[in-house]
MITOR-192747 format. One line per field, with one value per residue: residue number from 1; residue in one letter; x, y, z of N, C-alpha, C in turn. Coordinates in nm, 2 decimals. Atoms other than C-alpha are relative to their C-alpha. Layout:
N
num	NUM|...
residu	a|...
n_x	X|...
n_y	Y|...
n_z	Z|...
ca_x	X|...
ca_y	Y|...
ca_z	Z|...
c_x	X|...
c_y	Y|...
c_z	Z|...
***
This chain:
302
num	1|2|3|4|5|6|7|8|9|10|11|12|13|14|15|16|17|18|19|20|21|22|23|24|25|26|27|28|29|30|31|32|33|34|35|36|37|38|39|40|41|42|43|44|45|46|47|48|49|50|51|52|53|54|55|56|57|58|59|60|61|62|63|64|65|66|67|68|69|70|71|72|73|74|75|76|77|78|79|80|81|82|83|84|85|86|87|88|89|90|91|92|93|94|95|96|97|98|99|100|101|102|103|104|105|106|107|108|109|110|111|112|113|114|115|116|117|118|119|120|121|122|123|124|125|126|127|128|129|130|131|132|133|134|135|136|137|138|139|140|141|142|143|144|145|146|147|148|149|150|151|152|153|154|155|156|157|158|159|160|161|162|163|164|165|166|167|168|169|170|171|172|173|174|175|176|177|178|179|180|181|182|183|184|185|186|187|188|189|190|191|192|193|194|195|196|197|198|199|200|201|202|203|204|205|206|207|208|209|210|211|212|213|214|215|216|217|218|219|220|221|222|223|224|225|226|227|228|229|230|231|232|233|234|235|236|237|238|239|240|241|242|243|244|245|246|247|248|249|250|251|252|253|254|255|256|257|258|259|260|261|262|263|264|265|266|267|268|269|270|271|272|273|274|275|276|277|278|279|280|281|282|283|284|285|286|287|288|289|290|291|292|293|294|295|296|297|298|299|300|301|302
residu	x|x|x|x|x|x|x|x|x|x|x|x|x|x|x|x|x|x|x|x|x|x|x|x|x|x|x|x|x|x|x|x|x|x|x|x|x|x|x|x|x|x|x|x|x|x|x|x|x|x|x|x|x|x|x|x|x|x|x|x|x|x|x|x|x|x|x|x|x|x|x|x|x|x|x|x|x|x|x|x|x|x|x|x|x|x|x|x|x|x|x|x|x|x|x|x|x|x|x|x|x|x|x|x|x|x|x|x|x|x|x|x|x|x|x|x|x|x|x|x|x|x|x|x|x|x|x|x|x|x|x|x|x|x|x|x|x|x|x|x|x|x|x|x|x|x|x|x|x|x|x|x|x|x|x|x|x|x|x|x|x|x|x|x|x|x|x|x|x|x|x|x|x|x|x|x|x|x|x|x|x|x|x|x|x|x|x|x|x|x|x|x|x|x|x|x|x|x|x|x|x|x|x|x|x|x|x|x|x|x|x|x|x|x|x|x|x|x|x|x|x|x|x|x|x|x|x|x|x|x|x|x|x|x|x|x|x|x|x|x|x|x|x|x|x|x|x|x|x|x|x|x|x|x|x|x|x|x|x|x|x|x|x|x|x|x|x|x|x|x|x|x|x|x|x|x|x|x|x|x|x|x|x|x|x|x|x|x|x|x|x|x|x|x|x|x|x|x|x|x|x|x
n_x	0.10|0.04|0.03|-0.08|-0.09|0.10|-0.08|0.02|0.13|-0.01|-0.04|0.02|0.17|0.01|-0.05|0.11|0.09|-0.11|0.05|-0.18|-0.03|-0.02|-0.10|-0.10|0.02|-0.05|-0.14|-0.05|-0.01|-0.07|-0.15|0.01|0.03|-0.15|-0.09|-0.08|-0.14|-0.10|-0.04|-0.12|-0.07|0.10|0.06|-0.12|0.02|0.16|0.01|-0.08|0.10|0.07|-0.11|-0.04|0.10|-0.01|-0.07|0.01|0.10|-0.06|-0.08|0.09|0.07|-0.09|-0.07|0.15|-0.01|-0.11|0.07|0.12|-0.05|-0.05|0.11|0.00|-0.04|0.01|0.11|-0.10|-0.13|0.10|0.01|-0.10|0.01|0.06|0.08|0.13|0.04|-0.11|0.07|0.05|-0.08|-0.05|0.13|0.10|-0.09|0.02|0.10|-0.07|-0.08|0.03|0.07|-0.07|-0.03|0.09|0.00|-0.11|0.00|0.14|0.02|-0.14|0.07|0.08|-0.05|-0.09|0.08|0.05|-0.07|0.01|0.16|-0.05|-0.10|0.08|0.02|-0.12|-0.02|0.16|0.02|-0.13|0.03|0.09|-0.08|-0.13|0.12|0.08|-0.10|-0.06|0.05|0.11|0.06|0.05|-0.10|-0.08|-0.01|-0.04|0.14|0.08|-0.01|0.05|0.14|0.02|-0.03|0.11|0.10|-0.05|0.00|0.19|0.09|0.05|-0.05|-0.10|0.08|0.00|-0.02|-0.11|-0.08|-0.15|-0.03|-0.13|0.02|-0.09|-0.10|-0.07|-0.10|0.05|0.08|-0.07|-0.11|0.01|0.01|-0.11|0.02|0.15|0.14|0.04|0.08|0.12|0.04|-0.01|0.09|0.10|0.03|0.02|0.17|0.09|-0.05|0.06|0.18|0.01|0.00|0.15|0.07|0.00|-0.09|-0.13|-0.03|-0.14|-0.12|-0.13|-0.08|0.04|0.16|0.09|0.08|0.07|0.13|0.07|0.16|0.06|0.15|0.04|0.00|-0.05|0.11|0.01|-0.04|-0.02|0.10|-0.05|-0.11|0.04|0.06|-0.10|-0.08|0.11|0.08|-0.20|-0.02|0.07|-0.04|-0.13|-0.05|-0.07|-0.12|0.01|-0.11|-0.02|0.17|-0.01|0.14|-0.11|0.03|0.08|-0.10|0.11|-0.07|0.04|-0.01|-0.06|0.11|-0.02|0.06|-0.08|0.03|-0.02|-0.06|-0.17|-0.09|0.04|-0.07|0.03|0.07|-0.01|-0.06|0.16|0.00|-0.08|0.01|0.15|-0.04|-0.09|0.06|0.01|-0.11|-0.01|0.17|-0.02|0.05|0.17|0.12|-0.01|-0.05|0.03|-0.08|0.10|-0.08|-0.14|-0.01|0.07|0.08|0.09|0.04|0.10|0.07|-0.06
n_y	-0.12|0.04|0.17|0.07|0.09|0.13|0.00|-0.08|-0.02|0.12|-0.03|-0.07|0.05|0.11|-0.05|-0.06|0.15|0.08|-0.13|-0.08|-0.07|-0.18|-0.06|0.11|0.08|0.00|-0.04|0.10|0.04|-0.05|0.04|0.13|0.04|-0.05|0.11|0.14|-0.05|-0.01|0.08|-0.10|-0.10|-0.09|-0.05|-0.10|-0.13|-0.04|-0.03|-0.15|-0.14|-0.07|-0.11|-0.16|-0.10|-0.10|-0.12|-0.11|-0.10|-0.04|-0.06|-0.14|-0.06|-0.11|-0.09|-0.08|-0.07|-0.09|-0.09|-0.06|-0.07|-0.04|-0.12|-0.05|-0.09|-0.06|-0.08|-0.01|-0.06|-0.10|-0.10|-0.06|-0.03|-0.15|-0.04|0.15|0.10|0.10|0.09|0.06|0.07|0.10|0.09|0.09|0.05|0.08|0.06|0.10|0.12|0.07|0.06|0.08|0.12|0.08|0.04|0.16|0.06|0.05|0.10|0.13|0.04|0.09|0.12|0.09|0.07|0.13|0.12|0.14|0.12|0.14|0.07|0.07|0.19|0.15|0.05|0.14|0.09|0.09|0.03|0.13|0.08|0.13|0.04|0.06|0.10|-0.07|0.09|0.02|-0.16|0.00|-0.05|0.11|0.07|-0.12|-0.04|0.10|-0.01|-0.12|0.02|0.07|-0.14|-0.10|0.11|0.04|-0.06|-0.07|0.06|0.13|0.01|0.07|0.14|0.04|0.10|-0.06|0.15|0.01|0.08|0.03|0.07|0.12|0.03|-0.11|0.07|0.06|0.02|-0.02|0.09|0.14|-0.09|-0.12|-0.10|-0.14|0.05|-0.05|-0.10|-0.03|0.09|-0.14|-0.15|0.03|0.02|-0.11|-0.08|0.02|-0.04|-0.14|-0.07|0.03|-0.08|-0.07|0.00|-0.04|0.02|-0.05|0.11|-0.05|0.14|-0.05|0.03|0.20|0.04|-0.03|-0.07|0.00|-0.07|-0.08|0.02|-0.06|0.04|0.14|0.12|0.05|0.08|-0.08|0.02|0.13|0.07|-0.11|0.07|0.12|-0.06|-0.02|0.13|0.12|-0.08|0.06|0.13|0.07|-0.06|0.14|-0.15|0.01|-0.11|-0.11|-0.03|0.12|0.12|0.14|0.07|0.08|0.07|-0.09|-0.02|0.00|-0.11|0.09|-0.11|0.00|-0.16|0.05|-0.12|-0.07|-0.10|-0.14|-0.08|0.07|-0.03|0.06|0.08|0.14|0.05|0.05|0.10|0.12|0.05|0.03|0.07|0.08|0.01|0.12|0.11|0.02|0.06|0.12|0.08|0.03|-0.03|-0.04|-0.06|-0.10|0.02|-0.08|0.02|-0.05|-0.08|-0.02|0.15|0.13|-0.02|0.08|0.00|-0.03|0.03|0.06
n_z	0.05|0.13|-0.09|0.10|-0.02|-0.09|-0.06|-0.11|-0.07|-0.10|-0.18|-0.06|-0.01|-0.10|-0.09|-0.02|-0.07|-0.14|-0.06|-0.05|0.15|-0.03|0.06|-0.01|0.00|0.20|0.02|-0.03|0.10|0.09|-0.02|0.05|0.12|0.05|-0.11|0.06|0.09|-0.14|-0.07|-0.12|0.00|0.03|-0.15|-0.07|0.05|0.04|-0.14|0.02|0.05|-0.03|-0.11|0.08|0.02|-0.12|-0.03|0.14|0.01|-0.09|0.03|0.11|-0.10|-0.07|0.11|0.03|-0.14|0.06|0.09|-0.06|-0.01|0.04|0.02|-0.11|0.03|0.10|-0.04|-0.11|0.08|0.07|-0.04|0.08|0.13|-0.05|0.09|-0.02|0.10|-0.02|-0.15|-0.01|0.13|-0.10|-0.09|0.08|0.05|-0.16|0.01|0.09|0.03|-0.03|0.03|0.09|-0.06|-0.10|0.11|0.02|-0.08|-0.02|0.08|-0.05|-0.15|0.06|0.07|-0.08|-0.02|0.13|-0.05|-0.12|0.08|0.07|-0.09|-0.09|0.05|0.02|-0.14|-0.06|0.08|0.01|-0.14|-0.02|0.09|-0.11|-0.12|0.16|0.06|0.17|0.13|-0.01|0.00|-0.14|-0.15|-0.05|-0.20|-0.05|0.01|-0.09|-0.13|-0.02|0.01|-0.12|-0.10|0.02|-0.08|-0.15|-0.05|0.06|-0.09|0.09|0.07|-0.10|0.02|0.11|0.07|0.10|0.09|0.09|0.15|0.06|0.13|-0.01|0.11|0.06|0.08|0.10|0.07|0.05|0.05|0.09|0.06|0.01|-0.10|0.05|-0.02|-0.12|-0.04|0.06|-0.07|-0.15|0.04|-0.03|-0.13|-0.08|0.02|-0.11|-0.15|-0.02|0.00|-0.19|-0.02|0.08|-0.17|-0.07|0.01|-0.02|0.03|0.02|0.01|-0.07|0.07|0.07|0.01|-0.13|-0.07|-0.12|0.01|-0.10|0.05|-0.15|-0.02|0.07|-0.08|0.09|0.06|0.12|0.04|0.04|0.10|0.09|0.02|0.04|0.09|0.07|0.04|0.11|0.14|0.07|0.04|0.15|0.10|0.07|0.05|0.19|-0.02|0.14|0.09|0.10|0.05|-0.09|-0.15|-0.10|-0.03|-0.12|-0.10|-0.08|-0.18|-0.15|-0.06|-0.16|-0.10|-0.14|-0.10|-0.09|-0.17|0.00|0.01|0.03|0.10|0.14|0.02|-0.07|0.08|0.11|-0.10|0.03|0.18|0.07|-0.05|0.01|0.14|-0.02|0.00|0.14|0.11|0.03|0.05|0.16|0.07|0.04|-0.12|-0.12|-0.19|-0.14|-0.14|-0.09|-0.08|-0.03|0.00|0.10|0.14|0.12|0.12|0.03|0.13|0.12
ca_x	-1.62|-1.62|-1.64|-1.40|-1.20|-1.41|-1.09|-1.11|-1.48|-1.47|-1.23|-1.39|-1.77|-1.64|-1.43|-1.77|-1.96|-1.69|-1.80|-1.35|-1.39|-1.20|-0.94|-0.70|-0.81|-0.79|-0.43|-0.35|-0.45|-0.36|-0.02|-0.06|-0.10|0.28|0.42|0.54|0.78|0.96|1.24|1.53|1.74|1.44|1.30|1.66|1.66|1.31|1.36|1.70|1.55|1.29|1.53|1.68|1.37|1.31|1.62|1.59|1.24|1.44|1.68|1.45|1.26|1.59|1.71|1.31|1.41|1.73|1.55|1.32|1.57|1.78|1.47|1.43|1.73|1.72|1.42|1.61|1.89|1.61|1.60|1.92|1.81|1.72|1.51|1.13|1.13|1.50|1.30|1.02|1.22|1.45|1.16|0.94|1.27|1.29|0.98|1.04|1.30|1.17|0.81|1.03|1.21|0.91|0.83|1.08|1.07|0.70|0.73|1.08|0.84|0.57|0.72|0.94|0.59|0.47|0.77|0.74|0.37|0.53|0.82|0.52|0.36|0.64|0.70|0.33|0.36|0.71|0.52|0.22|0.49|0.69|0.32|0.26|0.35|0.49|0.37|0.02|-0.10|-0.20|-0.04|0.27|0.36|0.51|0.14|-0.01|0.13|0.07|-0.28|-0.31|-0.19|-0.43|-0.69|-0.55|-0.56|-0.96|-1.21|-1.34|-1.05|-0.92|-1.20|-1.18|-1.01|-0.63|-0.57|-0.25|-0.28|0.00|-0.06|0.02|0.28|0.43|0.71|0.61|0.41|0.74|0.99|0.79|0.68|0.91|0.89|0.69|0.41|0.44|0.40|0.10|-0.02|0.02|-0.14|-0.44|-0.46|-0.40|-0.71|-0.92|-0.79|-0.90|-1.26|-1.23|-1.19|-1.55|-1.66|-1.45|-1.17|-0.78|-0.60|-0.20|0.09|0.38|0.56|0.65|0.32|0.19|-0.09|-0.25|-0.57|-0.76|-1.11|-1.28|-1.56|-1.59|-1.64|-1.42|-1.70|-1.81|-1.50|-1.36|-1.66|-1.53|-1.23|-1.34|-1.56|-1.24|-1.07|-1.36|-1.42|-0.96|-1.03|-1.29|-1.06|-0.85|-0.59|-0.42|-0.10|-0.20|0.11|0.21|-0.17|0.02|-0.27|-0.15|-0.36|-0.60|-0.39|-0.55|-0.44|-0.43|-0.50|-0.45|-0.74|-0.69|-0.92|-0.77|-0.73|-0.83|-0.54|-0.27|0.01|-0.05|0.24|0.11|-0.17|0.02|0.23|-0.13|-0.19|0.14|0.05|-0.32|-0.14|0.09|-0.11|-0.31|-0.05|0.01|-0.35|-0.29|-0.37|-0.66|-0.83|-0.84|-0.73|-0.82|-0.63|-0.92|-0.71|-0.36|-0.30|-0.46|-0.60|-0.88|-0.99|-1.25|-1.32|-1.19
ca_y	1.05|0.88|0.49|0.42|0.18|-0.15|-0.15|0.10|0.17|-0.19|-0.07|0.25|0.09|-0.15|0.14|0.30|-0.03|-0.08|0.35|0.39|0.61|0.97|1.19|0.97|0.66|0.78|0.97|0.63|0.47|0.64|0.61|0.24|0.25|0.38|0.10|-0.14|0.10|0.21|0.08|0.18|0.32|0.57|0.60|0.77|0.99|1.08|1.19|1.39|1.59|1.66|1.82|2.01|2.12|2.28|2.40|2.61|2.72|2.81|2.96|3.19|3.30|3.44|3.59|3.78|3.89|4.03|4.21|4.34|4.47|4.59|4.81|4.93|5.07|5.22|5.40|5.49|5.65|5.87|6.12|6.25|6.33|6.71|6.71|6.56|6.48|6.31|6.16|6.04|5.89|5.68|5.55|5.45|5.27|5.10|4.99|4.82|4.62|4.52|4.38|4.22|4.05|3.93|3.85|3.58|3.48|3.39|3.18|2.99|2.93|2.80|2.56|2.45|2.35|2.14|1.94|1.89|1.78|1.55|1.46|1.38|1.10|0.93|0.90|0.76|0.57|0.42|0.40|0.21|0.01|-0.13|-0.20|-0.44|-0.77|-0.67|-1.02|-1.04|-0.70|-0.81|-0.68|-0.80|-0.90|-0.53|-0.42|-0.70|-0.61|-0.21|-0.33|-0.53|-0.23|-0.01|-0.29|-0.36|-0.03|0.08|0.02|-0.36|-0.42|-0.74|-1.02|-1.24|-1.48|-1.52|-1.82|-1.91|-2.04|-2.26|-2.39|-2.74|-2.89|-2.58|-2.73|-2.96|-2.75|-2.51|-2.81|-2.97|-2.63|-2.32|-2.02|-1.82|-2.09|-2.07|-1.74|-1.71|-2.02|-1.76|-1.45|-1.74|-1.82|-1.46|-1.34|-1.58|-1.54|-1.18|-1.22|-1.27|-0.93|-0.83|-0.95|-0.71|-0.93|-0.84|-1.07|-1.05|-1.27|-1.32|-1.49|-1.86|-1.95|-1.85|-1.64|-1.50|-1.36|-1.13|-1.23|-0.97|-1.04|-1.39|-1.71|-1.97|-2.23|-1.91|-1.81|-2.19|-2.20|-1.83|-1.98|-2.33|-2.14|-2.01|-2.36|-2.60|-2.33|-2.40|-2.78|-2.78|-2.61|-2.77|-2.45|-2.42|-2.22|-1.90|-1.85|-2.19|-2.37|-2.64|-2.84|-2.81|-2.94|-2.86|-2.66|-2.71|-2.49|-2.61|-2.38|-2.31|-2.07|-1.99|-1.74|-1.45|-1.34|-1.03|-0.80|-1.11|-1.02|-1.12|-1.30|-1.57|-1.63|-1.66|-1.93|-2.12|-2.10|-2.20|-2.49|-2.60|-2.55|-2.82|-3.07|-2.98|-3.06|-3.37|-3.51|-3.52|-3.19|-3.01|-2.91|-2.64|-2.72|-2.50|-2.47|-2.49|-2.34|-2.28|-2.65|-2.87|-2.87|-3.01|-3.07|-2.84|-2.89|-3.15
ca_z	-1.41|-1.79|-1.60|-1.93|-1.72|-1.59|-1.34|-1.14|-1.16|-1.00|-0.69|-0.66|-0.67|-0.39|-0.16|-0.17|-0.08|0.18|0.32|0.29|-0.03|0.04|-0.03|0.09|0.03|-0.39|-0.30|-0.19|-0.49|-0.75|-0.60|-0.63|-0.96|-1.04|-0.69|-0.97|-1.09|-0.75|-0.65|-0.34|-0.53|-0.70|-0.34|-0.22|-0.55|-0.51|-0.14|-0.22|-0.50|-0.27|0.01|-0.25|-0.39|-0.04|0.01|-0.36|-0.19|0.08|-0.06|-0.30|0.02|0.19|-0.12|-0.17|0.23|0.11|-0.18|0.03|0.24|0.04|-0.14|0.18|0.25|-0.10|-0.01|0.29|0.06|-0.13|0.06|-0.06|-0.37|-0.36|-0.74|-0.70|-1.04|-1.01|-0.65|-0.84|-1.17|-0.90|-0.70|-1.03|-1.13|-0.74|-0.83|-1.12|-1.10|-0.77|-0.93|-1.17|-0.90|-0.70|-1.04|-1.11|-0.79|-0.74|-1.10|-0.93|-0.62|-0.83|-1.05|-0.75|-0.62|-0.90|-0.84|-0.50|-0.60|-0.84|-0.57|-0.29|-0.55|-0.62|-0.21|-0.15|-0.44|-0.31|0.08|-0.04|-0.28|0.06|0.20|-0.11|-0.27|-0.64|-0.77|-0.63|-0.55|-0.18|0.14|0.25|0.64|0.68|0.50|0.75|1.07|1.02|0.95|1.24|1.45|1.34|1.44|1.74|1.83|1.74|1.96|1.90|1.74|1.98|1.84|1.53|1.37|1.19|0.91|0.76|0.37|0.26|-0.11|-0.11|-0.33|-0.45|-0.51|-0.72|-0.93|-1.00|-1.03|-1.29|-1.49|-1.42|-1.17|-1.43|-1.40|-1.04|-1.04|-1.22|-1.01|-0.66|-0.88|-0.88|-0.54|-0.40|-0.62|-0.46|-0.14|-0.23|-0.25|0.13|0.16|0.01|0.38|0.53|0.52|0.59|0.35|0.27|0.16|0.36|0.18|-0.09|-0.10|0.25|0.32|0.61|0.67|0.93|0.99|1.30|1.43|1.31|1.57|1.44|1.30|1.06|0.99|0.89|0.67|0.49|0.44|0.31|0.06|-0.13|-0.09|-0.26|-0.54|-0.61|-0.58|-0.85|-1.08|-1.34|-1.41|-1.79|-1.80|-2.02|-2.14|-2.22|-2.26|-2.04|-1.81|-1.49|-1.32|-0.96|-0.72|-0.35|0.01|0.34|0.64|1.02|1.22|1.55|1.79|1.87|2.24|2.37|2.40|2.32|2.09|1.70|1.71|1.98|1.76|1.45|1.66|1.67|1.32|1.21|1.45|1.33|0.95|1.02|1.15|0.81|0.61|0.79|0.77|0.42|0.31|0.10|0.43|0.75|1.11|1.40|1.72|2.00|2.23|2.32|2.30|2.09|1.72|1.54|1.20|1.08|0.70|0.42
c_x	-0.08|-0.03|0.10|0.01|-0.07|0.06|-0.03|-0.14|-0.02|0.06|-0.09|-0.14|0.04|0.09|-0.17|-0.09|0.05|0.02|0.22|0.02|0.00|0.13|0.12|0.04|0.03|0.18|0.08|0.00|0.02|0.18|0.04|0.03|0.13|0.07|0.12|0.09|0.10|0.10|0.16|0.05|-0.08|-0.03|0.09|0.01|-0.08|0.03|0.13|-0.04|-0.15|0.07|0.04|-0.06|-0.02|0.07|0.00|-0.13|0.04|0.10|-0.08|-0.05|0.11|0.09|-0.13|0.04|0.07|-0.02|-0.04|0.06|0.09|-0.10|0.00|0.07|0.07|-0.08|0.06|0.04|-0.06|0.03|0.10|-0.02|-0.05|-0.12|-0.10|-0.01|0.14|-0.08|-0.13|0.07|0.07|-0.09|-0.06|0.16|0.04|-0.11|-0.04|0.06|-0.02|-0.11|0.09|0.09|-0.10|-0.05|-0.01|0.00|-0.15|-0.03|0.10|-0.08|-0.15|-0.02|0.07|-0.12|-0.04|0.08|0.01|-0.04|0.09|0.08|-0.13|-0.09|0.05|0.01|-0.16|0.05|0.14|-0.07|-0.12|0.07|0.06|-0.15|-0.05|0.06|0.01|-0.08|-0.15|-0.09|-0.10|0.12|0.02|0.06|0.04|-0.18|-0.09|0.02|-0.06|-0.15|-0.07|0.03|-0.11|-0.13|-0.01|-0.01|-0.13|-0.05|-0.11|0.09|0.10|-0.07|0.00|0.12|0.14|0.00|0.11|-0.05|0.13|-0.06|0.06|0.08|0.05|0.09|0.03|0.02|0.18|0.11|-0.06|-0.06|0.07|-0.08|-0.10|-0.07|0.00|-0.05|-0.10|-0.12|-0.05|-0.08|-0.13|-0.07|-0.02|-0.16|-0.11|0.00|-0.11|-0.12|-0.02|-0.04|-0.12|-0.06|0.08|0.13|0.19|0.08|0.17|0.07|0.16|0.10|0.01|-0.13|-0.04|-0.05|-0.13|-0.15|-0.09|-0.12|-0.10|-0.10|-0.05|0.04|0.12|-0.07|0.02|0.17|0.11|-0.08|0.06|0.12|0.00|-0.07|0.13|0.09|-0.05|-0.03|0.18|-0.07|-0.09|0.02|0.10|0.08|0.07|0.10|-0.06|0.05|0.08|-0.13|0.06|-0.11|0.12|-0.09|-0.09|0.11|-0.12|0.05|-0.02|0.01|0.01|-0.06|0.03|-0.11|0.09|-0.02|-0.02|0.19|0.14|0.03|-0.01|0.10|-0.02|-0.08|0.07|0.12|-0.14|-0.03|0.05|-0.02|-0.09|0.01|0.09|-0.06|-0.11|0.07|0.05|-0.09|-0.04|-0.05|-0.07|-0.06|0.07|-0.05|0.02|0.07|-0.13|0.00|0.16|0.13|0.00|-0.09|-0.08|0.01|-0.13|-0.07|0.14|-0.07
c_y	-0.10|-0.18|-0.05|-0.09|-0.10|0.00|0.07|0.05|-0.15|0.06|0.11|-0.02|-0.08|0.05|0.08|-0.03|-0.03|0.18|0.00|0.09|0.18|0.03|-0.12|-0.14|0.04|0.06|-0.15|-0.08|0.01|-0.04|-0.14|-0.04|-0.04|-0.10|-0.08|0.07|0.05|-0.06|0.07|0.08|0.20|0.05|0.12|0.11|0.12|0.10|0.10|0.09|0.08|0.10|0.10|0.09|0.13|0.05|0.08|0.03|0.07|0.14|0.17|0.08|0.14|0.10|0.14|0.09|0.09|0.10|0.08|0.15|0.14|0.13|0.09|0.11|0.13|0.15|0.14|0.14|0.14|0.08|0.13|0.08|0.19|0.02|-0.08|-0.05|-0.07|-0.18|-0.09|-0.15|-0.14|-0.04|-0.07|-0.15|-0.11|-0.09|-0.08|-0.09|-0.10|-0.12|-0.10|-0.10|-0.10|-0.05|-0.15|-0.10|-0.11|-0.12|-0.11|-0.11|-0.10|-0.15|-0.10|-0.07|-0.11|-0.09|-0.04|-0.05|-0.09|-0.11|-0.10|-0.08|-0.10|-0.07|-0.06|-0.10|-0.11|-0.04|-0.13|-0.14|-0.15|-0.04|-0.14|-0.09|0.03|-0.10|-0.01|0.12|-0.01|0.06|-0.12|-0.02|0.19|0.06|-0.04|0.11|0.19|-0.02|-0.01|0.12|0.11|-0.06|-0.04|0.11|0.11|-0.09|-0.14|-0.07|-0.12|-0.13|-0.07|-0.14|0.00|-0.12|0.03|-0.09|-0.03|-0.06|-0.11|-0.03|0.12|-0.03|-0.07|0.11|0.11|-0.07|-0.05|0.11|0.17|0.05|0.12|-0.04|0.02|0.15|0.08|-0.14|0.08|0.06|-0.04|-0.01|0.11|0.08|-0.08|0.02|0.08|0.01|0.01|0.17|0.09|-0.02|0.06|-0.05|0.06|-0.13|0.02|-0.18|0.00|-0.07|-0.16|0.00|-0.01|0.10|0.02|0.10|0.03|0.01|0.10|-0.03|-0.11|-0.09|-0.07|-0.08|0.08|0.01|-0.15|0.04|0.16|-0.03|-0.13|0.00|0.03|-0.19|-0.12|0.09|-0.04|-0.15|-0.04|0.04|-0.09|0.09|-0.08|0.12|0.12|0.02|-0.12|-0.13|-0.16|-0.01|0.03|-0.02|0.03|0.01|0.01|0.12|-0.06|0.13|-0.06|0.11|-0.02|0.14|0.10|0.08|0.07|0.02|-0.16|0.07|-0.09|-0.12|-0.18|-0.07|-0.05|-0.11|-0.14|0.00|-0.06|-0.18|-0.13|-0.02|-0.11|-0.15|-0.02|-0.08|-0.15|-0.08|0.01|0.16|0.05|0.01|0.08|-0.08|0.10|-0.01|0.10|0.08|0.00|-0.11|-0.06|0.11|-0.12|-0.01|0.07|0.00|-0.06|-0.05
c_z	-0.14|-0.01|-0.15|0.03|0.11|0.13|0.15|0.01|0.07|0.15|0.05|0.07|0.20|0.13|0.04|0.03|0.14|0.13|0.03|-0.08|0.10|-0.03|0.06|0.00|-0.17|0.02|-0.05|-0.11|-0.17|0.02|0.01|-0.12|-0.08|0.08|-0.06|-0.05|0.12|0.08|0.06|-0.04|-0.07|0.17|0.06|-0.08|0.03|0.12|0.00|-0.16|0.06|0.10|-0.08|-0.11|0.12|0.04|-0.10|0.07|0.10|0.00|-0.03|0.13|0.08|-0.14|-0.05|0.12|-0.05|-0.09|0.03|0.08|-0.04|-0.05|0.13|0.07|-0.15|0.03|0.11|-0.02|-0.05|0.04|0.01|-0.09|-0.04|-0.11|0.04|-0.14|0.01|0.12|-0.11|-0.11|0.13|0.04|-0.10|-0.11|0.08|0.00|-0.16|0.00|0.13|0.01|-0.04|0.04|0.04|-0.16|0.00|0.15|0.06|-0.12|0.04|0.12|-0.06|-0.06|0.08|0.09|-0.04|0.06|0.14|-0.01|-0.04|0.08|0.09|-0.08|-0.05|0.16|-0.01|-0.10|0.10|0.16|-0.06|-0.12|0.12|0.09|-0.09|-0.06|-0.11|-0.12|0.01|0.05|0.14|0.05|0.00|0.14|0.00|-0.03|0.15|0.10|0.02|0.01|0.12|0.10|0.03|0.08|0.12|0.11|-0.03|0.08|-0.06|-0.07|0.09|-0.04|-0.14|0.01|-0.09|-0.01|-0.04|-0.11|-0.02|-0.12|0.04|-0.12|-0.07|-0.04|-0.13|-0.16|-0.05|-0.06|-0.19|-0.13|0.01|0.09|-0.03|0.04|0.13|0.06|-0.04|0.09|0.15|-0.08|0.05|0.11|0.07|-0.09|0.02|0.09|0.04|0.02|0.15|0.04|-0.01|0.13|0.13|0.10|0.03|-0.12|-0.15|-0.03|0.07|0.03|-0.04|0.00|0.12|0.02|0.11|-0.01|0.18|-0.01|0.16|-0.02|0.03|0.17|-0.07|-0.13|-0.19|-0.02|-0.08|-0.12|-0.14|-0.15|-0.10|-0.12|-0.13|-0.05|-0.10|-0.12|-0.08|-0.03|-0.08|-0.15|-0.08|-0.05|-0.12|0.03|-0.08|-0.04|-0.10|-0.07|0.05|0.11|0.14|0.14|0.15|0.12|0.14|0.14|0.14|0.08|0.12|0.05|0.12|0.05|0.03|0.10|0.06|0.06|-0.03|-0.10|-0.17|0.04|0.05|-0.11|-0.12|-0.01|-0.04|-0.09|-0.09|0.07|-0.05|-0.15|-0.01|0.05|-0.12|-0.09|0.03|-0.02|-0.13|-0.12|-0.05|0.12|0.12|0.14|0.09|0.10|0.10|0.09|0.03|-0.02|-0.12|-0.12|-0.05|-0.14|-0.04|-0.14|-0.04|-0.05
***
């Protein structure tokens, strides 16, 4: 509303452009802001707290029902009171007590409802965290697999290209500069690959220095062109560690691509893309190879 946070403005504008803005998107986005603080232990505790709150709500409802029954029983017995004045005083006292009990129950239920709402946000954050890589902010393997399931189950979700990208000589970066610098290099490459989401592609970190990209509706050559633009942009950069100020040099990646055949399991496409990636590494790295069919690969970009 106020546009004071440029990162949120950018994310919301992107969601609008991609026609993904909805209540569900907003809830998932807000949950993701706190996803980095969610741990398995916190998830366990939050689930237990939520169950406890629900038990309390049920207990309050049972107590309220018991009180209503007791109120009815007392009213039935009020017929034995002979004096009208005594009966009126008796009924007034019952009504006051019942109203006070109802107010207390309502206040307890309202507070419990608020706590349940807060716990639901934490659980949404945990669900979001379970599908995202903490270091890069990209979806992890689980998040990618869930996306693929949705995509393959939707109309038209059966054609496109799968790519696996692997940072070249990443072990050397870790050995020379340390794992903290290696993590920053990973983040830098992830940020570069994330630009592909602007074209409607899905980018995820599969683990280590390996990333996977799903490019729906593209032919192999066009997909190779999209990935190659990122490869070339990285190739032209001379990286410097933002913390230590040490020059890192050029960081590149190799990629293996394959067309996704209709109705095939994603695992088969991953194997072909991995074979193409292996050929790209063996051919000298910093290049893109593609699987032209289930048996052969060839160089697409270098």
